[in-house]
N, C-alpha and C positions, 0 to 999 in steps of 0.2 A: 658831509656824506658818510664819513666813517661812523660818526655818532648815530646817524639815522640807520645805517646798516646794522650796527650792534643792537640798537633799540628794536629794529624789526626782527633781528634774530632772537632777541630775548622774548619779544612778544610771541614769536612763532613757537619758541621752546615752552613758554607758559601755556600756549594754546594746546600744544601737543601733550604737555603734562596734564592739562585739564581733561583731555580726551582719553587718557590712558585707562581710567577705571571702566568706562563703558566698553572699550575694546577688550579689556581684561575679562569683564563679565561675559562679553560675547564669545571670547575664546574659550572660557570655562564652560559656557553653555554648549558650544559646539563639541568640546572635548568629552564632556560627561553626558550630554543629552542623548547622543547617538547610542552609546552602550545602555543607558537607562531605558531607552525606547525598545531596544532589542530584548532586554530582560523582561520589560513590562509586557510585551506581546506574548512571550512564552509563559510568563507567570499567569496572565489572565486566561489564555486559551488552554493551557495544559497543566501548569503547576497548581493553581488554586483548586480546580476540580479534583485532581488526584489527592491533594492534601486533605480535602474534606472527606473523600472516601476513606482515607486512613484514619482520620479523626473519628468519623462515624463508627468505625469498627471498635474503638476503645472508649468512646463516649456515647453510649447508645441513647441517652436521654437528651442529647444536645439539640436535636431538631424535633423533639416530641411536640405534638399539637397541644398537649396539656401537661403542666408540671415539668417543663423543660429544665434540665440540669446539666452541669458540665463536669459531673463526677466521673472519674475513671472506673471502668468496669470491663472485665474480660469475659463477662457472661455471654455475649454474642459469640465469641470464639469458642467458648466451652460448649455452647449449644450446637455450633457447627460440627464439632467432633463427637458430641454425644448423640446427635441425631443420626439414626441409621441411614436415612435417605441422603443427607448432606455428606456424611462421611463416605457413603458409597459413591457419591458423585465425584469426590476427590480421588478415590481409588480408580473409578472408571476413567477419569481424565488422564491419570498417570498411565494406566494400563493401555488405553487407546493411543496415547502419545508415544509410548515406547514401541508398540507393535508397528504403528504407521511409520515411525522414524526408521525402523529396520527395513520394512518392505519398500518404502519410498526411496531410500538411499540405494538399495540394491537395484531397483528398476531404473531410477534416474542415472546411476552410474553405468549400467549396461547400455542404456539408450545413448549416452554420451560417447561411449566407446564405439558403438556401432556406427554412429554418424561421423565421428571424427577420425577413427582409425581403420575403418573397414571400407573396402571398395564396393559398397552396395550401390545398385542403381538408384537414381533419384535422390542422392544425398542432399542436394540443395533444397528440394521441395520438402523432404522429410524434416530437415532442420528447422523449418518454420513452425512445425506442429507444436513444440513446447510453448512458443510465444502465444499461439492462439488458445491453447488450453489454459495458460497462466492468466489470460485476460478474461476468461469466462468465469463468472461468479460461482462459488462452490454450491450455493443453495439452489441455483438453477440446474446444475448437474445432479444434485441430490434429488430434486423433484423429477428430473427426467428418468433417473433410475427407479424411482417409485413407480412411474408409469410403465416401465419395462418389466419390473420384477414383481409387481403385485399379482394376486391370484387371477385377476381378470385382465392383466396387462398384455402388452403387445407380444412379449416372448411366449407367454402361456397360450395366446391365441394361435401362434404358429407352431405350437407343440414343441418348443425349444426349452421349456422350463419345467424340470421335474418338481414335484410337490415338495420334496425335502429341501431342494435348493431355494425355492421361494420362501419357505419358512425360516431357513437359516440366514437369509439375507437381512431380515429385519432384526438385527442384533449386532453383536460385536463384529462378526465376520463381514457383514455388509458395510458397516462403517469403515473398517480397515480397507476394504476393497475400493470404495468410492474415494476415500481420502487418498489412497495410494495413486489412483488415476488422476486425481485433482492436483496433487502436490509433487508428482514426479518431475515437472519442469524445474522446480526449485533445486532439487538435487542435481539435475542435468546441468543447470547453469553453474552451480558451484564446482562440481567435479569436472565439468567440461572446461571451465576457465583454467583450472590447474593442469588439466590434460593438454591444453593448447601450449603451455609453456614447457612441457616435458619433451626435450629433444631426443634425438636418436643415438647420441654418443654412447651412452651406457648400454643400450640395447644392442648396438652393433658390436661393442666389445664382448658382451656376453654371448652373442651369436657366434662370434669368431672362436670363442672358447668351447663351443659345442652345446650351449644351453638351449633347451627347447623353449618355444614361446610360452608354454604354461609356467615353466620354471622362471622365465624372465619376469612374468607378471607377478608371480608369488614372491620372488626374492628382490626385485629391483623396483618395478613400477608401483607395486602395491605399497611398500613402505614409503615411497616418495609421495604417493597420493593419500596417505593415511591422514594428514591434517585436513585435507579437503573433505575426505569421507567423514571425519569426525564433525567438521563444521556443518556438513549437510545433515547429519543426524541431529545436531543441536538445533539448527534452524527449523527443521521439519517438526521436531518435538514442540518448539515454541509456537509454531503455526497451529498445530493441532490443539494445544491448550487454549489458544485465543480464538479459535474458530466458533462462530455462532451459526453459520449457514447449515451445516449438518446437524448441529445440536438442536436446532428448531424444526428440523424436518425428520430425517430418518431416526435420530436418537429419541426424539419426543414420541414418534409413532411406535418405537420399540420399547418404551419405558426404560431406556438406558440413560439414566441421569448423568449429566456432566456439569461442570462448574459454571460455564457461561450461561446455560439456560436456567440454572438455579438462581443466578443473579437477576436475570430478567424476570423470572417468576416472582421473586421476593419484592422487586421494585414495581411490578405492574399489577399484582393481585390486590384485591380489596379485602381487608385493610392493608395498606402498604407496610411492609416490614423492613424499614430502612436499616435497622441494626443487623438483621440477618443478611441483607444484600451487601452491606459494608463489610461484614466479616468474611463472606465468601469472596468478595472482591479483593480483600486483603490477602487471603490465601492464594488466590490466582496471581496477584501481583508478585507475591513472594516467590512462587514457582517460576514465573517468567523472569524475575530478577536473577534467580539462581542460574537460569539458562543463559542469560546475557553475561553474567560474570564468568561462567564457564567458557563462553565464546571469546570473551576478552583475554582470558588467561591462555586459551589455546592459541589464539592469534599471536600472542606475545612470545610464547615458549616454542611453538612449532611453526616456523616460518621458513621453509626451505627455499633457497634461491635457485630456481630452475632455469632461468634465462641468462645467458652470458653472451659476450661478443662472438664466441666461437660455436655457439649453439647451431645445430643443423636441424631443419624441420623434420619431424617424424615421418616415417614412411607408412603408407597405407598397407594394411595386410591384404594380400591377394587370397581371397577365400575360395577362388575357383567356382565350382558348381554350388558350393554352400552359400555363395553371396545372394542367391535368389531366396534361399530359406531365411537368411538374415534380413533381407528386405521384407519378406513376408511377416517376420516377427515385428519389425518396426512399424509396418502398416497396420498390424493387428493392434498394437498399442495406440496408434493414432485413431483407429476405428472405435476402440472401446472408450478412449478418453475424450474424443471430440465428435466424430461423425455420428455415432450411435445416439449419444444424448441429445445433440442438436436435432437429429432426425426425429427423435421421439417428441421433442417439444413442438417441432413444426407439424408433425402428423396430428398431434392432439389439438393444436390450434386450428387445424383445417378440417376437423371432424366434429360431429354433433355429440356423440357419446364415446366413451372409451370401450364399453362392452360390445358394441356392434362392430368393432374392428375396422380394418382398412378395406371396406367394400365401397363401391362407387356411390351407392345410395346414402352412405353415412357422411360423405364429404360435404362441407359447407364453408362458405366464406363469412358466415354471420359473426363469428368471434373476432375475426380480423376487422370486419367492418365496424363492430362495436368499439374496438380499440382505437379506430381511426376517426369515428364519428364525433363531432363536437357535441358538447353539453351532455356527455354521458360520464358516469363515474369512472369507467375504465380510461377514457380519453383524458379526463381531468387529472387522474393520477399520473398518467404518462406525461402529459404536458407539464404538470407540476414538477416531476422529477427532472425533466429536461431543462426547465427554467432554473431550478435550484442548482443543478449541476453546472450550467453555464455561468451562473452568478458566482458559485463557489470557485470554479476554475479561474474566473477573472480576478476575484479578490485574492485568492491564494497565490496565483502567479505574480500579481502586482506587488503584493506584500513581500513575497520572497525576493523579487527583484530589488525592492527598496532595502530590505535587510541585507541582501548579498552585497549591494553597493556600499552599505555602511560597514559591513564586516570586512570587505576588501581593504578598507583604509584603517581598520582596527588592528590592535596588537595581536600577537599570537595567542595570548591567554584567552581573550574574549572569543577569538575565532575558534580555538580548540574547544572551548566550553560550549559554544553554540552548536558546533558540528556534533559534539558528543551528546548534547541534549536532543538534537534532531534524530540521530541514529537510535538513541534510547527511546524516543517517543514512538518510533516505528513499531517497537515491540509491545507497546501498550495496547491491550485488547480494547476494541471499539466499544464493547458492552460496558467496560469499566469507565471509559471516558464519558459515555452517555449517561451513566448513573451519576458521575461527578457533576455533570451539567444540571441534572435534576436537583441535586443538593444545593448548588450555587444559586440558581435562578428561581428556584421554587421555595427554598428554605432559608437561605442566608439573608438576614436583614440588610437592607440597603440595595441589594441586587434584585430581590424579588419585586421591588416596586419600580424598577427602571422601565420606561416605556419602550426602549429599544436597546438590545433585544429583550424580548419578554417571553416568559414561559408559556407554552401553548401556542406560540406564534411561529410562523415560518422563519422569522429572522433568527431565532435561537437554533433552529435546525440547520440553517446555513452556517451559523457560527460553529456549530459542532462539526459540520462537514469541513470547514476551513481548518479547524484544529487538527483533524485527522489527516488532511492533505498537505498542510504546510511543511512538515518535515521532508516529504518527498520532493516538493517543489524547491525547497531551499537547497537540498543536496544537489539537485540537477543544475540549478542556475548558478549556485556558488562555484561549482567546479568549472563552469564556462567562464565566469567573470575572473576567476583566479588565473586563467591563461592569458589575460590581456596585459599588455605592457603598461606600467604606470605612466610612461611618457605620453600616452594618448590623452589622458585627462590632465596631466600636468601642463601641457602646452596650452590647453584651453583655459585652465585656471590662471595662467600668467596673462592671458588676454582678457581677463575679467569675466569669463563666462560663468554663470551661476551653477549651483549644484544640480538643480532640476534640469536645466537645459543641457548640461553635460551628460546627465543620465539618459535623456531622451534623444539627444542628437549624436552622441558618440557611443555610449555603452550599449544601449538597446539595439541599434542596428547590427552591432557585431555579435551579440548573443541572442539575436531574435529567434534563431532555430531552436536553441535550448529553452527559451521562454515558451515558445509554441509547443514544444515537446512536453514541458511541464503542464501547460494548459490542457492539452489533449488527454494526457494520462489522468489528470485530475478529473476532467469531464467524464471520461469513460468509467473511471473508478467510482465517482459519486453517483452516477445514474443507477448503479446497482449496489450502493452502500446499504447494507441491511442493519447492522447492530444499532448505529446511531439513529437511523430512520425508525426503528422499532421502539427505541427508548424516548424519542423526542417527537412523537407524532403531533403535528400542528392541528389546531381546531378547524382550520379551513379544509382539512381532508388529508388522507394518508398519501404519501408518495408511492411510486410504483413498486419498490421492493416489499413494503408492508402490505400493499394491496394484493400483490401476487400471493404472498403467504396466506393472507386472509381468505382469498378466493379458493385456494387449494384446500384449506381446512374446512371449507363449507361446500365441498364437492362441486365446485365450479372451475375445475382444472382446465377446461377448454378456453375459457376467457382469460384465465391466468397465463396459460401458455401463449395465447395471442398477444397479451401485453408484453410478455418477455421477448417474444419473437420480434415484435415491432420495435421495442426498446433497443435490442441488439442491432437491428438493421439501421435504426436512426443514428445510434452512437457510432457504429462502424462506418457507415456511409458519410456521415458528417465529418468524422475525423479524417477519412481518406480525402474528401473534397478540400479540406484545409491543408493537410500535410503535403501531399504530392505536388500541387502547384507551387506552394511556398518553398518547398525544397529545391525545385528547379529555379525559382526566382532568386533565392537567397545566394546560391553558389556563385553565379556571375556577379551579382551585386557585391558580395563579400570580397571577391578578387579586385573589383574596381574600387571598393572602399579602402582596401589595404593600400592600393596604389595612390589613391587620393590622400590618405592619411600621411603616407610617406612624403609626398610632395608638399603637403601642407606643413609638415614638421620642418622640412628644409626651408620653405619660405619663411616660416615663423622664426626659425633660428637666425636667418639672415636679417630679418627685420629687427630682432632684438639686439643683434650684434652691431 
């Protein structure tokens, strides 16, 4: 028996030794395959297109139709700075960005102080306004202000628009005005978040010393909020540099050239000037990169810790009779930034012509009916955008969930690298990313012959949408998965539950609300995504954003407004129908799920022991 036992043990040892190499290979595949997949996704969706944009700027003959060459040349960059129009576009972009950064930071900071520190009536309702303004696309607000401020527009019809103001609007002043109203929520979010952590200890001490409120804000609160104010300035400046909505509407109508529209014009005109587009894209990326580096340095060097265990919540300022004037100022901002533009779009969608004004005989439902009727160009573009947005949201949120689950088990180096790539990708202008996709899928050998995705097809447009939305989804879902205890999946792994089943049965139910949030934000954002839609128009037909701009440029602004109005209603109502029932359903299920997980872990531990 002893001999047989030793022989069996030896045989078992030999069998185990024979099985070691496959297990070792499987372990190595599991260890290195996940990080490789993560980097491959980012490389294909974002890294390769941006790399080709940079290469095109210094190798102008690389993708030439005839006599292609890979020689280095700085001629496109020299042409950019020697051309009066292109050099003027660079200066215009910088000038516009600096002015808007100042005005937006001032307006957003004042709005945050009014809502968070003053006892104005209706504070809760007014605090929702920045979110609604933030979710409204910039080009729709720009087109609305064109309807309001043109010589035959609504304000002129009511006698509220002096001639000098109408002519001054279509230029730098109008761009600063619309940009400020469009981007003030960004400054309000940044400064408001810092303001929320600013307790009342220092203010109380200064008040006891006899300091006036003005002196307290100038000498105490102002310096403490200085990093947030600087970050607001930097973020707004980067947003203006990357914006394509106002560049393709008010700036184009005013002959106020900016870099983003110059890239689009060079890449879309015939003959296509890829070197000029690449050189301008390189300049734009360099400017955005400088802004991102400044942001990183500022966050590292200026990071005041405002919240402590002894912090007391700040007191609201009692404005007395002035609180009604403060409320009127906040409502005026909401009216100019949200209500008036949306009202102009709705009015134009429900009227026959702009010139006949808001008289009863001019009202019609024909534009809305055309947008809702099947087998029409307007409805086809609308349905195409809704379908692309739903598909993009599904792919981006699913891919972000898989990547987040992989990163949650990865080391700190990979996790930090991917989070940094995601945050950096957010700053990439959409017009540059779209141009990079043209170079990859229309010019790069091997990629241009792929059947799926294919240049000129809706699949490439969806891929571009996914690349633009993936960083946002990844940040939202990764932060939720990072809060889960590792013991939840470890117990299932010990019981032999596979990776996919653990993800679907344990992780997904616990982070479902975050996944749905990423899905809905991606859906709403993609319905109105303009730069990539404009660069990657499929042969099957343009999506809604491109169609809206095309109709406006061909004096069919009524139908364009109807498409925009129906798209906003469909996106908003659809998101609300999904979000609110799910939010009520997930909360009780989450509590029950935590109780079930806890009992399951106890039972599992008892079984193993």
